[in-house]
C-alpha positions as CSV (number, residue, x, y, z in Angstrom):
1,X,2.6,163.8,55.7
2,X,1.1,165.8,58.5
3,X,0.8,168.9,56.3
4,X,-0.6,166.9,53.5
5,X,-3.4,165.5,55.8
6,X,-4.1,169.0,57.0
7,X,-4.6,170.2,53.4
8,X,-6.9,167.2,52.7
9,X,-9.0,167.9,55.9
10,X,-9.2,171.6,55.0
11,X,-10.5,170.8,51.5
12,X,-13.0,168.3,52.9
13,X,-14.2,170.9,55.5
14,X,-14.7,173.5,52.7
15,X,-16.5,170.9,50.5
16,X,-18.9,169.7,53.2
17,X,-19.5,173.2,54.5
18,X,-20.5,174.3,51.0
19,X,-22.8,171.3,50.6
20,X,-24.5,172.1,54.0
21,X,-24.9,175.8,53.1
22,X,-26.4,174.8,49.7
23,X,-28.9,172.5,51.4
24,X,-29.9,175.0,54.0
25,X,-30.3,177.6,51.2
26,X,-32.6,175.3,49.3
27,X,-34.7,174.7,52.3
28,X,-34.9,178.4,53.0
29,X,-36.1,179.1,49.5
30,X,-38.6,176.3,49.6
31,X,-40.1,177.4,52.9
32,X,-40.3,181.1,52.0
33,X,-41.8,180.3,48.6
34,X,-44.6,178.4,50.3
35,X,-45.1,181.4,52.7
36,X,-45.2,183.7,49.7
37,X,-48.1,181.7,48.2
38,X,-50.0,181.8,51.4
39,X,-49.5,185.5,51.7
40,X,-51.0,186.1,48.2
41,X,-54.1,184.1,49.2
42,X,-54.3,186.0,52.5
43,X,-54.0,189.3,50.7
44,X,-56.7,188.5,48.3
45,X,-59.0,187.6,51.2
46,X,-58.2,190.8,53.1
47,X,-58.6,192.8,49.9
48,X,-62.1,191.3,49.4
49,X,-63.1,192.2,52.9
50,X,-61.7,195.7,52.5
51,X,-63.6,196.6,49.4
52,X,-66.8,195.1,50.9
53,X,-66.6,197.5,53.8
54,X,-64.7,195.5,56.4
55,X,-65.5,192.5,58.7
56,X,-63.8,189.5,60.2
57,X,-61.2,187.4,58.4
58,X,-60.8,183.8,59.3
59,X,-57.7,182.7,61.1
60,X,-56.2,186.2,61.4
61,X,-56.8,187.7,64.8
62,X,-55.3,191.0,63.9
63,X,-58.4,191.7,61.7
64,X,-61.0,189.9,63.8
65,X,-64.1,192.0,64.5
66,X,-62.7,195.1,62.8
67,X,-63.9,197.3,60.1
68,X,-60.5,198.0,58.6
69,X,-60.6,199.4,55.1
70,X,-57.2,198.2,54.2
71,X,-54.4,195.8,54.7
72,X,-51.3,196.2,56.9
73,X,-48.0,195.2,55.1
74,X,-46.6,194.0,58.4
75,X,-48.8,190.9,58.2
76,X,-46.9,189.7,55.2
77,X,-43.3,189.7,56.5
78,X,-40.8,186.9,56.2
79,X,-37.1,186.8,56.0
80,X,-35.0,184.6,53.7
81,X,-32.1,187.0,53.4
82,X,-33.4,190.3,54.6
83,X,-32.5,191.7,58.0
84,X,-36.1,191.7,59.1
85,X,-39.3,191.0,57.3
86,X,-38.5,192.9,54.1
87,X,-38.4,189.9,51.8
88,X,-42.0,189.0,52.5
89,X,-43.2,192.6,52.0
90,X,-41.3,193.2,48.8
91,X,-42.3,189.8,47.3
92,X,-46.0,190.6,48.0
93,X,-45.7,194.1,46.4
94,X,-44.0,192.8,43.3
95,X,-46.7,190.1,42.9
96,X,-49.6,192.5,43.4
97,X,-48.1,195.2,41.2
98,X,-47.4,192.5,38.5
99,X,-43.8,193.6,38.2
100,X,-42.6,190.1,37.3
101,X,-44.5,189.9,34.1
102,X,-43.5,190.5,30.5
103,X,-46.1,193.3,30.1
104,X,-45.0,195.3,33.1
105,X,-43.8,198.8,32.2
106,X,-41.0,198.4,34.7
107,X,-37.9,196.4,33.8
108,X,-37.2,193.3,35.9
109,X,-34.3,195.0,37.6
110,X,-33.3,196.6,40.9
111,X,-30.7,198.9,42.5
112,X,-29.6,198.4,46.1
113,X,-26.8,200.2,47.9
114,X,-25.4,199.7,51.3
115,X,-25.4,195.9,50.9
116,X,-22.2,195.0,52.9
117,X,-21.4,191.5,51.7
118,X,-24.9,190.9,50.4
119,X,-25.6,187.9,52.6
120,X,-28.3,190.0,54.4
121,X,-30.0,192.3,51.9
122,X,-33.4,193.4,50.5
123,X,-32.9,192.1,47.0
124,X,-31.0,188.7,47.3
125,X,-34.4,186.8,47.6
126,X,-35.7,188.7,44.7
127,X,-32.6,187.8,42.7
128,X,-32.8,184.1,43.5
129,X,-36.6,183.7,43.3
130,X,-37.4,185.8,40.3
131,X,-34.1,186.1,38.5
132,X,-34.2,189.9,38.3
133,X,-31.0,191.7,37.2
134,X,-29.5,194.2,39.6
135,X,-26.8,196.7,40.6
136,X,-25.6,196.5,44.1
137,X,-23.1,198.8,45.7
138,X,-21.1,199.1,48.9
139,X,-18.2,201.3,50.1
140,X,-16.1,198.4,51.4
141,X,-13.9,196.8,48.8
142,X,-13.6,193.5,50.9
143,X,-17.4,193.2,50.8
144,X,-17.5,193.6,47.0
145,X,-14.8,191.0,46.6
146,X,-16.7,188.6,48.8
147,X,-19.8,189.1,46.6
148,X,-17.8,188.4,43.5
149,X,-16.6,185.1,44.9
150,X,-20.1,183.9,45.6
151,X,-21.5,181.5,43.0
152,X,-24.6,183.8,43.0
153,X,-22.4,186.3,41.0
154,X,-21.9,184.1,38.0
155,X,-25.4,182.5,38.1
156,X,-27.2,185.8,37.8
157,X,-26.9,189.1,36.0
158,X,-25.8,191.2,38.9
159,X,-23.1,193.8,39.1
160,X,-21.3,194.6,42.4
161,X,-19.6,198.0,42.5
162,X,-17.4,199.4,45.3
163,X,-18.5,203.0,45.7
164,X,-18.9,205.4,48.6
165,X,-22.4,206.8,47.8
166,X,-23.0,210.6,47.8
167,X,-25.7,212.8,46.3
168,X,-23.0,214.0,43.9
169,X,-22.2,210.6,42.4
170,X,-25.3,208.5,42.7
171,X,-27.0,209.4,39.4
172,X,-23.8,208.7,37.4
173,X,-23.3,205.4,39.1
174,X,-26.8,204.2,38.4
175,X,-26.9,205.7,34.9
176,X,-23.7,203.9,33.9
177,X,-25.1,200.6,34.9
178,X,-28.5,201.3,33.2
179,X,-26.7,202.1,30.0
180,X,-24.7,198.9,30.2
181,X,-27.9,196.9,30.4
182,X,-29.9,199.1,27.9
183,X,-32.4,200.0,30.7
184,X,-34.1,203.3,31.4
185,X,-35.6,202.4,34.8
186,X,-35.8,199.7,37.5
187,X,-38.7,198.1,39.4
188,X,-37.1,198.5,42.9
189,X,-34.7,200.9,44.6
190,X,-33.4,200.0,48.1
191,X,-31.4,202.6,50.1
192,X,-29.5,201.7,53.3
193,X,-26.2,203.6,53.8
194,X,-26.6,204.4,57.5
195,X,-25.9,208.1,56.8
196,X,-27.3,210.7,54.5
197,X,-29.9,208.5,52.9
198,X,-32.4,211.4,52.8
199,X,-30.2,213.6,50.6
200,X,-29.1,210.7,48.3
201,X,-32.7,209.7,47.6
202,X,-33.6,213.4,47.1
203,X,-30.8,213.6,44.5
204,X,-31.8,210.5,42.5
205,X,-33.4,211.5,39.2
206,X,-32.2,208.9,36.7
207,X,-34.8,206.3,37.8
208,X,-38.4,206.4,39.0
209,X,-38.9,202.9,40.4
210,X,-42.2,201.2,41.2
211,X,-41.1,200.5,44.7
212,X,-38.7,202.4,47.0
213,X,-37.4,201.1,50.3
214,X,-35.4,203.4,52.6
215,X,-34.0,202.9,56.1
216,X,-35.2,205.4,58.6
217,X,-34.0,206.3,62.1
218,X,-36.8,205.5,64.5
219,X,-34.9,207.1,67.4
220,X,-35.8,210.5,66.0
221,X,-39.4,209.7,66.7
222,X,-42.6,210.5,64.8
223,X,-42.9,214.2,65.3
224,X,-39.6,215.5,64.0
225,X,-39.0,216.0,60.3
226,X,-35.2,215.8,60.4
227,X,-32.1,214.2,59.0
228,X,-28.4,214.3,59.9
229,X,-26.9,217.3,58.0
230,X,-25.4,216.4,54.6
231,X,-21.7,215.6,54.4
232,X,-20.3,213.8,51.4
233,X,-17.9,212.0,53.7
234,X,-20.5,211.0,56.4
235,X,-19.6,207.9,58.2
236,X,-21.8,206.7,61.0
237,X,-19.3,205.8,63.7
238,X,-16.9,208.6,62.8
239,X,-19.3,211.4,63.5
240,X,-20.4,209.8,66.8
241,X,-19.1,206.7,68.6
242,X,-22.6,205.5,69.5
243,X,-23.6,204.7,65.9
244,X,-27.0,206.1,66.6
245,X,-26.6,209.4,64.8
246,X,-27.5,208.6,61.2
247,X,-30.3,208.8,58.6
248,X,-33.6,210.6,58.7
249,X,-36.9,210.5,60.6
250,X,-39.9,208.6,59.2
251,X,-41.8,211.9,58.9
252,X,-39.1,213.5,56.8
253,X,-38.9,210.5,54.4
254,X,-42.7,210.4,53.9
255,X,-42.7,214.1,53.0
256,X,-39.8,213.6,50.6
257,X,-41.5,210.6,49.0
258,X,-44.7,212.7,48.4
259,X,-42.6,215.4,46.7
260,X,-41.0,212.7,44.4
261,X,-44.4,211.2,43.6
262,X,-44.4,208.3,46.0
263,X,-47.1,207.0,48.3
264,X,-46.2,205.7,51.8
265,X,-47.6,202.2,52.3
266,X,-46.0,201.3,55.7
267,X,-42.9,200.2,57.6
268,X,-41.7,196.8,58.7
269,X,-42.5,195.6,62.3
270,X,-39.0,196.1,63.5
271,X,-39.1,199.9,62.8
272,X,-36.3,199.9,60.3
273,X,-37.5,200.4,56.7
274,X,-40.2,202.5,55.1
275,X,-41.9,201.3,51.9
276,X,-43.2,203.5,49.0
277,X,-44.9,202.8,45.7
278,X,-45.2,205.2,42.8
279,X,-48.4,207.2,42.9
280,X,-49.4,205.9,39.5
281,X,-49.8,202.4,41.1
282,X,-51.8,203.4,44.2
283,X,-55.1,202.1,42.8
284,X,-53.7,198.6,42.6
285,X,-53.2,198.3,46.4
286,X,-55.5,198.3,49.5
287,X,-52.9,198.9,52.2
288,X,-53.6,201.0,55.3
289,X,-51.0,202.6,57.4
290,X,-50.7,202.9,61.2
291,X,-50.0,206.1,63.2
292,X,-46.3,207.1,62.8
293,X,-45.7,206.7,66.5
294,X,-46.4,202.9,66.1
295,X,-43.6,202.6,63.5
296,X,-41.1,204.3,65.9
297,X,-42.2,202.6,69.2
298,X,-41.6,199.1,67.8
299,X,-37.9,199.8,67.2
300,X,-36.2,198.1,70.1
301,X,-32.7,197.5,68.7
302,X,-29.9,198.2,71.3
303,X,-26.9,198.5,69.0
304,X,-25.3,201.5,70.5
305,X,-21.5,201.6,71.2
306,X,-19.4,203.2,73.9
307,X,-16.3,205.3,73.2
308,X,-14.2,202.1,73.2
309,X,-16.4,200.5,70.5
310,X,-18.1,198.0,72.8
311,X,-21.9,197.5,72.8
312,X,-23.5,199.7,75.4
313,X,-27.1,198.5,74.9
314,X,-28.8,201.8,75.3
315,X,-32.6,201.4,75.2
316,X,-35.7,203.5,74.8
317,X,-35.3,207.2,75.3
318,X,-31.6,206.7,76.3
319,X,-30.8,206.3,72.7
320,X,-32.0,209.8,71.7
321,X,-30.5,211.3,74.8
322,X,-27.1,210.1,73.7
323,X,-27.3,212.1,70.4
324,X,-29.7,215.0,71.1
325,X,-26.8,217.5,71.4
326,X,-25.8,216.8,67.8
327,X,-27.0,219.1,64.9
328,X,-30.0,218.0,62.8
329,X,-31.2,219.3,59.5
330,X,-34.9,220.3,59.4
331,X,-36.4,218.8,56.3
332,X,-39.1,220.6,54.3
333,X,-42.8,219.7,54.5
334,X,-43.9,219.4,50.9
335,X,-47.7,219.3,51.7
């Protein structure tokens, strides 16, 4: 009898937990959808001011008494499922660039890799709000299995693949999915593999998305154009216990983006991701960017680990000091 009651209680716990999660999810979507509408109205007002030569904008202190000739993407952040404010930025870009319409030259589709279990990602909100189709990839089989058990997986056209991403396999992985959906491009590409992101983006040729989001390592600062050297088996904590030695500098990614035909439109306020749009779409936007130092200085995360795997909470310049002895690849300046 005791075991029977335990089973009943366990099932009830699962049922009510699921109901609560569903309600919270609905409230999150409702709240962020309202924010998204407010952001569109705000952007239109800022755009009007920008094309008319600057001036004050009601109820937005950041622009008060300025003559700014553009709009800062950081003013449009919100997070439904993204790690920081990426959901708000991407939603605004998709709306402005008209990527959710039937006449858009870009398919209503995305590719994101480095998603872990997909509970915190750059495309989950896009999937749920706009019903885009997508390919998501992660190198951990348990993460992929968890995604496939989520009701999101059967409600939407999304494919989750377990793959350790390299510059040698990335085009084949994406191309295989594109062919399965009869697509030749995507609207959005999101890269976050905590490793050789620079080289993987450099290698991608099978798609030319409207929007590209790439994680950068703000610890490298604004002056260096560098990346960790390429290794197909690069794993962040295996190469250095701190977990701080990964990715590329913001300057390196901006230069690579320019080479690939992309315009840098800014970074999120946490100093984590850079955003690009294809150069053919530049005339549709009125964004202005800050000095690169600002995008690095705002990164305050203290996620470093000691040799035993415990958080060591290195801050400021201490973070670069911990990895400055490690080799860095100098990236080309394509100007």
